[in-house]
Phi, psi and omega in degrees: 000120178273137185233129177259141176260136177237133178255117195220164170238323179051063188242067356265178177289126183232183185297327177297322176295320179297320177299316180297318178301311181298313181294326180298315179293326181291310186287335181263348183069026184281147175267339184216164183224134174248129177258130166262109189244133174301147179282229186285336184236140198247178191297329179273011178080024182250151170285145176291149184293331171223162188292171187292329180289321177296318182287328174295321178295321176302315182297317180293319179293332177291326182142349177299150184260332182212132178242121178247142183275131170279120183304149181298338176302329180253332191291336181247041182251161168303167190308317185300309184282326174302310181296317182297316179296314182294316180293324178296327177292314178300315181295324183291341178295328182077003183233357182276128181266329186215156174238127180236125182229157175269142176209167185291327184277326182075001181253134180264338188297313182289331177292320177296317181297318179294317181297325178301326182272335191257342190292341178265012177051068182301143181300325181295325177296316179299320180294313180296323180296316180296324177299317181288322179296325179294341177280357180091012180283146172295155187303313182301317180292320180295320179296315180300316180293319180296317179295320180295328176288322183286323181242095186306332181282347182272126181273128183302319183294330177284319179297328185283346180289133192306314183283333171295319178299311179299316180301317178301317182288331173299313183291322176300317180298320177301319180294315183294326180274356184052045184279148176275356182294134181263129181274145174226151179233144177236136181288131173294141180230146169072335177214121179285159175302133177067015179286118186277331180270154182255127184237006181222153183274358179229335184245127174219152178289159176299327178299313180296320180295317179295325178298319177299315182299317184281338181281310184253358177054026176229167182262354185301316186291340183263356186308318182291344191253000182229152175298158181302323181296320177301313181298318180298314182294316180294323177300317177299315181294321178299313182297329180277358180078020182255021178180164356282143180257134175219180186300325185295339177295342184249017184301313184291311177297328177295313180298323176301315178297315182294320181286331187284339185250138173288164176305321180295321179291327179298332182294346179282346182278144176302138178083351176275106187222162168053044176079010181298333180300322179287324178295322177298312181298320178294319180296322177298320180294332181266356184292128181237129178298154176288122183291347178274002177091009181255026185301320183296340181269356186225001187297312182293317179300316179295318179298314179298318178301322180287333182273338188296138171218181175299323182280317182265094181285166178303317181297315178301316182291321178297318178297319180297310181296325178296316180296325176291316178303317183273358177063044180264117182272165174300325179292321178302320187241044180293154176304325180296322178292314184293325181297340179285350181075189182290133181269001180198164176240104183274120182273121176264332180181163180201159175261178174305318178293325177296327177296323175295320178297319179297322178298319177294321183294335177300335179263336189250339188297141181271348180225164180299145173264124185253116173248339176234126191271133167221148181293341181288345186297319183188144174301327179289329176292326176297324176297322178295319180296317178294324179297322177297317180298318179291316181302322181297339176295343178277355178282162180297315181217077184293149179238167175304328177298325177289316183298323186245031185299329181304328186287330186244350183282112176284157176304142179291134177239128175243149183281328179206153177278123183204128180281344183281000000 
């Protein structure tokens, strides 16, 4: 049985994701698919619009056979560590033959060629990167420019595109892990990453879909762009008061964390760098509530606007604030810890075919397979458990069952994969 690995967020799962799933199985000749899916908090430092169990069910109903959680230690990281964590999870299964991702170029050859030169972290790249960072450029742009200088054949404008960047880091991670997994790329169509406007009657980006959800707070507007199963699951979550979740739901606990720590103490948190702690304190002093009474709906957005600079992008700031909200220290997420890759494979759900994959993984997996959660399993798993408790604060009326759901929620089992 050939198995393709997909690295996903499904925030939420839409028709474009279904197209990617179908094409991935087609181009790789895979019989089954394993998803490595971010949990409650995502790569751009945002909370998922619905929880990880709902999104895992979407993936299974779409056709995925096994959904494994990417730990929060990796899921809300810049491209390099996000990719490394996800690829290490696929590699750790011992049964994945291929990795298929979407990117703007759709070509794998230049990504492989670049990864061959970059996976050993050449000193010249570090030097060029520091030169660009000193000019005040944000890290992603500085990295793209440094790579384009180091590799004359690499076009800076192509490297700077978000999914090309992720794709490059996926292939670099495969090289660093000396993985046997073969990478494949599929061209994104009809909706660019982070494209807010809708230009097709069936395909829209997750960004555009979330904008509809947050603007009118109903599911009617997204109906043409998502599978029926996605709509059904989201309707259930909405009725239960578990969505839609966005950053503003965490304004008060975030402010509590920010107010409780001195600037010096803030420096202990992961992602707080280069004097950002002082900028945060100044922004808090300048924060003014909305006189129309909508302050709770705009506090995080206003804070980010006050913190933004050319160097501190929105994504960087969201990741920083998230690490402070979740109480993640630099020690928790040290490079030495992250380089070890995922220390466990947390199962969120599976199909009958996925159950067969799990049986095979018991013999091939390089790390423990977790179906029942205990804090003793790993310090990083404890971070996931705490992330669930914090995420539940974004619900309309959270209960202890929501806060500690990780302890009692068994993996989702479906009898058959069906989008209807």
